[in-house]
N, CA, C and O atoms as a GROMACS GRO file, in nm:
protein
  420
    1MET      N    1  -0.328   0.371   1.524
    1MET     CA    2  -0.445   0.401   1.444
    1MET      C    3  -0.552   0.458   1.535
    1MET      O    4  -0.564   0.416   1.650
    2ASP      N    5  -0.630   0.552   1.486
    2ASP     CA    6  -0.729   0.616   1.571
    2ASP      C    7  -0.855   0.533   1.583
    2ASP      O    8  -0.871   0.432   1.514
    3CYS      N    9  -0.945   0.576   1.670
    3CYS     CA   10  -1.068   0.500   1.696
    3CYS      C   11  -1.164   0.504   1.578
    3CYS      O   12  -1.261   0.428   1.577
    4HIS      N   13  -1.142   0.589   1.479
    4HIS     CA   14  -1.231   0.599   1.364
    4HIS      C   15  -1.179   0.520   1.244
    4HIS      O   16  -1.224   0.543   1.132
    5ALA      N   17  -1.087   0.431   1.265
    5ALA     CA   18  -1.024   0.359   1.154
    5ALA      C   19  -1.123   0.285   1.065
    5ALA      O   20  -1.110   0.296   0.943
    6PRO      N   21  -1.222   0.209   1.118
    6PRO     CA   22  -1.313   0.138   1.028
    6PRO      C   23  -1.387   0.234   0.933
    6PRO      O   24  -1.402   0.203   0.815
    7PHE      N   25  -1.434   0.348   0.983
    7PHE     CA   26  -1.500   0.447   0.899
    7PHE      C   27  -1.404   0.501   0.794
    7PHE      O   28  -1.440   0.513   0.677
    8THR      N   29  -1.282   0.532   0.836
    8THR     CA   30  -1.181   0.583   0.745
    8THR      C   31  -1.155   0.484   0.633
    8THR      O   32  -1.146   0.524   0.517
    9LEU      N   33  -1.143   0.356   0.665
    9LEU     CA   34  -1.115   0.256   0.563
    9LEU      C   35  -1.232   0.243   0.466
    9LEU      O   36  -1.209   0.228   0.345
   10ARG      N   37  -1.355   0.248   0.514
   10ARG     CA   38  -1.469   0.239   0.424
   10ARG      C   39  -1.470   0.357   0.327
   10ARG      O   40  -1.492   0.339   0.208
   11ARG      N   41  -1.447   0.478   0.377
   11ARG     CA   42  -1.444   0.596   0.291
   11ARG      C   43  -1.330   0.586   0.191
   11ARG      O   44  -1.343   0.631   0.077
   12LEU      N   45  -1.219   0.530   0.232
   12LEU     CA   46  -1.104   0.516   0.144
   12LEU      C   47  -1.140   0.428   0.025
   12LEU      O   48  -1.103   0.459  -0.088
   13VAL      N   49  -1.210   0.319   0.048
   13VAL     CA   50  -1.247   0.228  -0.060
   13VAL      C   51  -1.336   0.300  -0.160
   13VAL      O   52  -1.318   0.286  -0.281
   14VAL      N   53  -1.430   0.377  -0.112
   14VAL     CA   54  -1.522   0.448  -0.201
   14VAL      C   55  -1.450   0.559  -0.276
   14VAL      O   56  -1.473   0.579  -0.395
   15ALA      N   57  -1.362   0.631  -0.206
   15ALA     CA   58  -1.299   0.748  -0.265
   15ALA      C   59  -1.182   0.715  -0.356
   15ALA      O   60  -1.145   0.797  -0.441
   16HIS      N   61  -1.124   0.598  -0.341
   16HIS     CA   62  -0.999   0.570  -0.411
   16HIS      C   63  -1.002   0.427  -0.464
   16HIS      O   64  -0.951   0.336  -0.399
   17ASN      N   65  -1.061   0.406  -0.581
   17ASN     CA   66  -1.081   0.269  -0.628
   17ASN      C   67  -1.013   0.238  -0.761
   17ASN      O   68  -1.059   0.150  -0.834
   18GLU      N   69  -0.905   0.308  -0.793
   18GLU     CA   70  -0.833   0.282  -0.917
   18GLU      C   71  -0.778   0.139  -0.916
   18GLU      O   72  -0.724   0.093  -0.815
   19ARG      N   73  -0.791   0.070  -1.028
   19ARG     CA   74  -0.741  -0.068  -1.036
   19ARG      C   75  -0.600  -0.069  -1.092
   19ARG      O   76  -0.565   0.012  -1.178
   20VAL      N   77  -0.521  -0.161  -1.042
   20VAL     CA   78  -0.383  -0.174  -1.086
   20VAL      C   79  -0.361  -0.319  -1.124
   20VAL      O   80  -0.391  -0.410  -1.047
   21SER      N   81  -0.309  -0.342  -1.242
   21SER     CA   82  -0.274  -0.476  -1.284
   21SER      C   83  -0.123  -0.487  -1.285
   21SER      O   84  -0.054  -0.404  -1.344
   22ILE      N   85  -0.072  -0.588  -1.220
   22ILE     CA   86   0.072  -0.607  -1.209
   22ILE      C   87   0.107  -0.734  -1.286
   22ILE      O   88   0.056  -0.842  -1.254
   23SER      N   89   0.192  -0.723  -1.386
   23SER     CA   90   0.224  -0.837  -1.472
   23SER      C   91   0.321  -0.934  -1.404
   23SER      O   92   0.389  -0.898  -1.307
   24ARG      N   93   0.326  -1.055  -1.455
   24ARG     CA   94   0.419  -1.155  -1.403
   24ARG      C   95   0.563  -1.108  -1.416
   24ARG      O   96   0.646  -1.136  -1.329
   25GLU      N   97   0.595  -1.037  -1.524
   25GLU     CA   98   0.731  -0.990  -1.544
   25GLU      C   99   0.771  -0.889  -1.436
   25GLU      O  100   0.885  -0.889  -1.390
   26GLN      N  101   0.677  -0.804  -1.394
   26GLN     CA  102   0.706  -0.704  -1.291
   26GLN      C  103   0.726  -0.769  -1.154
   26GLN      O  104   0.809  -0.723  -1.076
   27THR      N  105   0.652  -0.875  -1.126
   27THR     CA  106   0.657  -0.934  -0.992
   27THR      C  107   0.762  -1.042  -0.978
   27THR      O  108   0.814  -1.063  -0.868
   28GLY      N  109   0.794  -1.110  -1.085
   28GLY     CA  110   0.884  -1.224  -1.075
   28GLY      C  111   0.812  -1.346  -1.019
   28GLY      O  112   0.876  -1.447  -0.989
   29LEU      N  113   0.680  -1.339  -1.004
   29LEU     CA  114   0.604  -1.451  -0.952
   29LEU      C  115   0.533  -1.523  -1.066
   29LEU      O  116   0.524  -1.472  -1.177
   30ARG      N  117   0.482  -1.642  -1.038
   30ARG     CA  118   0.420  -1.724  -1.141
   30ARG      C  119   0.283  -1.673  -1.185
   30ARG      O  120   0.246  -1.691  -1.301
   31GLU      N  121   0.210  -1.610  -1.097
   31GLU     CA  122   0.073  -1.570  -1.128
   31GLU      C  123   0.054  -1.420  -1.109
   31GLU      O  124   0.091  -1.365  -1.006
   32ALA      N  125  -0.004  -1.354  -1.208
   32ALA     CA  126  -0.034  -1.211  -1.197
   32ALA      C  127  -0.164  -1.193  -1.117
   32ALA      O  128  -0.252  -1.279  -1.122
   33LYS      N  129  -0.174  -1.083  -1.045
   33LYS     CA  130  -0.294  -1.053  -0.967
   33LYS      C  131  -0.340  -0.913  -1.001
   33LYS      O  132  -0.262  -0.829  -1.045
   34VAL      N  133  -0.468  -0.888  -0.982
   34VAL     CA  134  -0.524  -0.755  -0.999
   34VAL      C  135  -0.570  -0.708  -0.863
   34VAL      O  136  -0.648  -0.776  -0.796
   35VAL      N  137  -0.523  -0.592  -0.822
   35VAL     CA  138  -0.560  -0.533  -0.693
   35VAL      C  139  -0.594  -0.387  -0.716
   35VAL      O  140  -0.566  -0.331  -0.822
   36THR      N  141  -0.654  -0.325  -0.616
   36THR     CA  142  -0.684  -0.183  -0.627
   36THR      C  143  -0.582  -0.103  -0.547
   36THR      O  144  -0.519  -0.154  -0.455
   37ASP      N  145  -0.567   0.024  -0.585
   37ASP     CA  146  -0.483   0.114  -0.507
   37ASP      C  147  -0.534   0.120  -0.363
   37ASP      O  148  -0.456   0.122  -0.268
   38ALA      N  149  -0.667   0.122  -0.348
   38ALA     CA  150  -0.726   0.128  -0.214
   38ALA      C  151  -0.687   0.007  -0.130
   38ALA      O  152  -0.662   0.022  -0.010
   39ASP      N  153  -0.681  -0.112  -0.191
   39ASP     CA  154  -0.638  -0.231  -0.117
   39ASP      C  155  -0.497  -0.213  -0.062
   39ASP      O  156  -0.469  -0.246   0.053
   40MET      N  157  -0.410  -0.161  -0.146
   40MET     CA  158  -0.271  -0.143  -0.106
   40MET      C  159  -0.258  -0.037   0.004
   40MET      O  160  -0.184  -0.056   0.100
   41VAL      N  161  -0.329   0.073  -0.012
   41VAL     CA  162  -0.322   0.180   0.088
   41VAL      C  163  -0.384   0.133   0.220
   41VAL      O  164  -0.331   0.164   0.326
   42GLN      N  165  -0.493   0.060   0.215
   42GLN     CA  166  -0.556   0.007   0.337
   42GLN      C  167  -0.459  -0.084   0.412
   42GLN      O  168  -0.445  -0.074   0.534
   43PHE      N  169  -0.393  -0.171   0.338
   43PHE     CA  170  -0.297  -0.263   0.400
   43PHE      C  171  -0.187  -0.184   0.469
   43PHE      O  172  -0.154  -0.211   0.584
   44GLU      N  173  -0.131  -0.087   0.400
   44GLU     CA  174  -0.022  -0.008   0.457
   44GLU      C  175  -0.071   0.079   0.571
   44GLU      O  176   0.003   0.102   0.666
   45LEU      N  177  -0.194   0.128   0.564
   45LEU     CA  178  -0.250   0.208   0.672
   45LEU      C  179  -0.258   0.126   0.801
   45LEU      O  180  -0.234   0.178   0.910
   46ARG      N  181  -0.290  -0.001   0.787
   46ARG     CA  182  -0.298  -0.089   0.904
   46ARG      C  183  -0.160  -0.120   0.962
   46ARG      O  184  -0.148  -0.137   1.083
   47TRP      N  185  -0.056  -0.126   0.877
   47TRP     CA  186   0.074  -0.173   0.922
   47TRP      C  187   0.184  -0.068   0.933
   47TRP      O  188   0.290  -0.099   0.987
   48PHE      N  189   0.165   0.055   0.886
   48PHE     CA  190   0.276   0.150   0.877
   48PHE      C  191   0.338   0.183   1.012
   48PHE      O  192   0.459   0.205   1.020
   49GLU      N  193   0.260   0.186   1.118
   49GLU     CA  194   0.315   0.219   1.249
   49GLU      C  195   0.406   0.108   1.302
   49GLU      O  196   0.481   0.129   1.398
   50LEU      N  197   0.399  -0.009   1.241
   50LEU     CA  198   0.485  -0.121   1.280
   50LEU      C  199   0.593  -0.148   1.175
   50LEU      O  200   0.656  -0.254   1.176
   51GLY      N  201   0.613  -0.054   1.084
   51GLY     CA  202   0.718  -0.068   0.983
   51GLY      C  203   0.672  -0.132   0.854
   51GLY      O  204   0.755  -0.169   0.770
   52GLY      N  205   0.542  -0.146   0.834
   52GLY     CA  206   0.490  -0.207   0.712
   52GLY      C  207   0.463  -0.355   0.735
   52GLY      O  208   0.510  -0.413   0.833
   53GLY      N  209   0.389  -0.416   0.646
   53GLY     CA  210   0.357  -0.558   0.657
   53GLY      C  211   0.476  -0.646   0.624
   53GLY      O  212   0.576  -0.600   0.569
   54SER      N  213   0.463  -0.773   0.657
   54SER     CA  214   0.572  -0.866   0.629
   54SER      C  215   0.585  -0.891   0.480
   54SER      O  216   0.487  -0.882   0.405
   55ALA      N  217   0.705  -0.922   0.437
   55ALA     CA  218   0.731  -0.950   0.296
   55ALA      C  219   0.646  -1.067   0.248
   55ALA      O  220   0.593  -1.064   0.136
   56GLU      N  221   0.631  -1.170   0.332
   56GLU     CA  222   0.553  -1.287   0.293
   56GLU      C  223   0.407  -1.251   0.272
   56GLU      O  224   0.345  -1.296   0.176
   57GLU      N  225   0.351  -1.170   0.363
   57GLU     CA  226   0.211  -1.133   0.350
   57GLU      C  227   0.189  -1.046   0.226
   57GLU      O  228   0.087  -1.060   0.158
   58ILE      N  229   0.282  -0.956   0.197
   58ILE     CA  230   0.270  -0.871   0.078
   58ILE      C  231   0.272  -0.957  -0.047
   58ILE      O  232   0.190  -0.937  -0.137
   59ARG      N  233   0.364  -1.052  -0.055
   59ARG     CA  234   0.371  -1.141  -0.172
   59ARG      C  235   0.244  -1.222  -0.187
   59ARG      O  236   0.189  -1.234  -0.297
   60GLU      N  237   0.195  -1.279  -0.076
   60GLU     CA  238   0.078  -1.364  -0.079
   60GLU      C  239  -0.049  -1.285  -0.113
   60GLU      O  240  -0.129  -1.329  -0.195
   61ARG      N  241  -0.065  -1.172  -0.051
   61ARG     CA  242  -0.188  -1.094  -0.067
   61ARG      C  243  -0.196  -1.017  -0.199
   61ARG      O  244  -0.302  -1.008  -0.260
   62PHE      N  245  -0.082  -0.961  -0.242
   62PHE     CA  246  -0.083  -0.875  -0.360
   62PHE      C  247  -0.012  -0.935  -0.480
   62PHE      O  248  -0.024  -0.881  -0.591
   63GLY      N  249   0.062  -1.044  -0.462
   63GLY     CA  250   0.131  -1.107  -0.574
   63GLY      C  251   0.242  -1.021  -0.630
   63GLY      O  252   0.268  -1.024  -0.750
   64VAL      N  253   0.308  -0.945  -0.545
   64VAL     CA  254   0.413  -0.853  -0.589
   64VAL      C  255   0.525  -0.854  -0.484
   64VAL      O  256   0.500  -0.878  -0.366
   65GLU      N  257   0.645  -0.828  -0.529
   65GLU     CA  258   0.757  -0.819  -0.437
   65GLU      C  259   0.742  -0.694  -0.350
   65GLU      O  260   0.689  -0.593  -0.396
   66PRO      N  261   0.788  -0.699  -0.225
   66PRO     CA  262   0.772  -0.585  -0.135
   66PRO      C  263   0.827  -0.453  -0.189
   66PRO      O  264   0.764  -0.349  -0.168
   67VAL      N  265   0.940  -0.454  -0.257
   67VAL     CA  266   0.996  -0.329  -0.308
   67VAL      C  267   0.901  -0.265  -0.410
   67VAL      O  268   0.886  -0.143  -0.411
   68ALA      N  269   0.838  -0.346  -0.494
   68ALA     CA  270   0.741  -0.294  -0.592
   68ALA      C  271   0.615  -0.245  -0.520
   68ALA      O  272   0.558  -0.143  -0.558
   69PHE      N  273   0.572  -0.318  -0.418
   69PHE     CA  274   0.455  -0.276  -0.340
   69PHE      C  275   0.478  -0.139  -0.278
   69PHE      O  276   0.394  -0.050  -0.291
   70PHE      N  277   0.592  -0.122  -0.210
   70PHE     CA  278   0.618   0.005  -0.142
   70PHE      C  279   0.643   0.119  -0.241
   70PHE      O  280   0.607   0.233  -0.213
   71ALA      N  281   0.702   0.090  -0.355
   71ALA     CA  282   0.719   0.194  -0.457
   71ALA      C  283   0.582   0.240  -0.508
   71ALA      O  284   0.560   0.360  -0.527
   72HIS      N  285   0.492   0.146  -0.529
   72HIS     CA  286   0.360   0.181  -0.579
   72HIS      C  287   0.279   0.257  -0.474
   72HIS      O  288   0.213   0.356  -0.507
   73VAL      N  289   0.284   0.213  -0.348
   73VAL     CA  290   0.212   0.284  -0.241
   73VAL      C  291   0.263   0.427  -0.230
   73VAL      O  292   0.184   0.521  -0.217
   74HIS      N  293   0.395   0.445  -0.237
   74HIS     CA  294   0.452   0.580  -0.228
   74HIS      C  295   0.402   0.665  -0.346
   74HIS      O  296   0.369   0.782  -0.328
   75ASP      N  297   0.396   0.607  -0.464
   75ASP     CA  298   0.348   0.678  -0.582
   75ASP      C  299   0.201   0.718  -0.566
   75ASP      O  300   0.164   0.831  -0.599
   76ILE      N  301   0.118   0.628  -0.515
   76ILE     CA  302  -0.023   0.659  -0.491
   76ILE      C  303  -0.035   0.779  -0.397
   76ILE      O  304  -0.111   0.872  -0.423
   77LEU      N  305   0.040   0.774  -0.288
   77LEU     CA  306   0.030   0.879  -0.186
   77LEU      C  307   0.084   1.012  -0.236
   77LEU      O  308   0.037   1.117  -0.193
   78ASP      N  309   0.181   1.010  -0.326
   78ASP     CA  310   0.232   1.133  -0.387
   78ASP      C  311   0.134   1.190  -0.489
   78ASP      O  312   0.109   1.310  -0.493
   79ARG      N  313   0.081   1.102  -0.570
   79ARG     CA  314  -0.004   1.140  -0.683
   79ARG      C  315  -0.141   1.190  -0.637
   79ARG      O  316  -0.185   1.298  -0.676
   80GLU      N  317  -0.207   1.111  -0.554
   80GLU     CA  318  -0.343   1.145  -0.512
   80GLU      C  319  -0.370   1.084  -0.375
   80GLU      O  320  -0.429   0.977  -0.365
   81PRO      N  321  -0.328   1.154  -0.268
   81PRO     CA  322  -0.350   1.098  -0.135
   81PRO      C  323  -0.499   1.085  -0.105
   81PRO      O  324  -0.576   1.177  -0.133
   82PRO      N  325  -0.541   0.974  -0.050
   82PRO     CA  326  -0.683   0.954  -0.018
   82PRO      C  327  -0.730   1.061   0.082
   82PRO      O  328  -0.665   1.082   0.184
   83PRO      N  329  -0.840   1.127   0.053
   83PRO     CA  330  -0.887   1.235   0.140
   83PRO      C  331  -0.931   1.188   0.278
   83PRO      O  332  -0.933   1.268   0.372
   84ALA      N  333  -0.967   1.061   0.292
   84ALA     CA  334  -1.015   1.010   0.421
   84ALA      C  335  -0.902   0.973   0.517
   84ALA      O  336  -0.928   0.934   0.630
   85VAL      N  337  -0.778   0.986   0.473
   85VAL     CA  338  -0.663   0.948   0.556
   85VAL      C  339  -0.592   1.074   0.604
   85VAL      O  340  -0.570   1.168   0.526
   86SER      N  341  -0.556   1.076   0.732
   86SER     CA  342  -0.493   1.195   0.790
   86SER      C  343  -0.356   1.222   0.729
   86SER      O  344  -0.290   1.132   0.676
   87ARG      N  345  -0.315   1.346   0.737
   87ARG     CA  346  -0.182   1.386   0.688
   87ARG      C  347  -0.072   1.311   0.764
   87ARG      O  348   0.028   1.270   0.705
   88TYR      N  349  -0.092   1.293   0.894
   88TYR     CA  350   0.002   1.217   0.976
   88TYR      C  351   0.021   1.075   0.920
   88TYR      O  352   0.133   1.028   0.905
   89ALA      N  353  -0.091   1.009   0.890
   89ALA     CA  354  -0.084   0.871   0.839
   89ALA      C  355  -0.019   0.868   0.701
   89ALA      O  356   0.062   0.780   0.673
   90ILE      N  357  -0.053   0.963   0.616
   90ILE     CA  358   0.006   0.966   0.481
   90ILE      C  359   0.157   0.984   0.489
   90ILE      O  360   0.232   0.913   0.423
   91GLU      N  361   0.202   1.080   0.571
   91GLU     CA  362   0.346   1.102   0.586
   91GLU      C  363   0.414   0.980   0.646
   91GLU      O  364   0.525   0.945   0.606
   92GLY      N  365   0.350   0.916   0.743
   92GLY     CA  366   0.406   0.795   0.803
   92GLY      C  367   0.417   0.681   0.704
   92GLY      O  368   0.518   0.610   0.702
   93MET      N  369   0.315   0.662   0.622
   93MET     CA  370   0.318   0.556   0.522
   93MET      C  371   0.426   0.582   0.418
   93MET      O  372   0.494   0.490   0.374
   94LYS      N  373   0.441   0.709   0.377
   94LYS     CA  374   0.545   0.743   0.280
   94LYS      C  375   0.684   0.718   0.340
   94LYS      O  376   0.774   0.670   0.271
   95ARG      N  377   0.701   0.751   0.466
   95ARG     CA  378   0.830   0.731   0.533
   95ARG      C  379   0.864   0.581   0.537
   95ARG      O  380   0.977   0.542   0.509
   96VAL      N  381   0.766   0.499   0.572
   96VAL     CA  382   0.787   0.353   0.576
   96VAL      C  383   0.816   0.300   0.436
   96VAL      O  384   0.904   0.215   0.420
   97ALA      N  385   0.744   0.349   0.336
   97ALA     CA  386   0.766   0.303   0.198
   97ALA      C  387   0.908   0.335   0.153
   97ALA      O  388   0.973   0.251   0.092
   98ARG      N  389   0.955   0.455   0.182
   98ARG     CA  390   1.094   0.492   0.145
   98ARG      C  391   1.195   0.403   0.216
   98ARG      O  392   1.290   0.354   0.156
   99ALA      N  393   1.172   0.381   0.346
   99ALA     CA  394   1.265   0.299   0.424
   99ALA      C  395   1.269   0.156   0.374
   99ALA      O  396   1.376   0.097   0.363
  100ARG      N  397   1.153   0.098   0.344
  100ARG     CA  398   1.150  -0.041   0.297
  100ARG      C  399   1.214  -0.055   0.159
  100ARG      O  400   1.277  -0.157   0.130
  101GLN      N  401   1.198   0.046   0.074
  101GLN     CA  402   1.266   0.041  -0.056
  101GLN      C  403   1.417   0.052  -0.038
  101GLN      O  404   1.493  -0.018  -0.104
  102TRP      N  405   1.460   0.138   0.052
  102TRP     CA  406   1.602   0.156   0.079
  102TRP      C  407   1.663   0.028   0.135
  102TRP      O  408   1.773  -0.011   0.096
  103LEU      N  409   1.593  -0.036   0.227
  103LEU     CA  410   1.643  -0.161   0.286
  103LEU      C  411   1.655  -0.272   0.183
  103LEU      O  412   1.742  -0.359   0.195
  104ALA      N  413   1.568  -0.271   0.083
  104ALA     CA  414   1.572  -0.377  -0.020
  104ALA      C  415   1.682  -0.354  -0.123
  104ALA      O  416   1.720  -0.447  -0.194
  105ALA      N  417   1.732  -0.231  -0.131
  105ALA     CA  418   1.834  -0.199  -0.233
  105ALA      C  419   1.969  -0.254  -0.198
  105ALA      O  420   2.065  -0.236  -0.273
   0.00000   0.00000   0.00000
C-alpha cells in the first residue's frame, strides 16, 4: 500500500457509500448485518496484497461467508470502481477476489 493510503481510504468512504444488506439466507449465519460497499472495498484494499483477509475476520466483520464477500467485492469493482483507488489496486483486488472464489469452489 502506498504512503497516501489514509487519504485514499477517506476519499473512498465519501465517494462510494452505497449500502448493502445481506440476508440471513444468503450468509448462512444467524444474524444479518448491514455494511457499505466502501467498508468491503476498504477491507480488501488493506488485505489484497496478502491474499485477502482471513475467512474468520470476514465472517465476524461482515456477517457473510468469504465466497459471497469476494463475489460482491469483485462486482463492486467491475460495476463502479472507486475513483480514489489506483488501477493497480483495483486489478489486484479483483485478482484476489477471483482466486478466493475459485479456491472455495
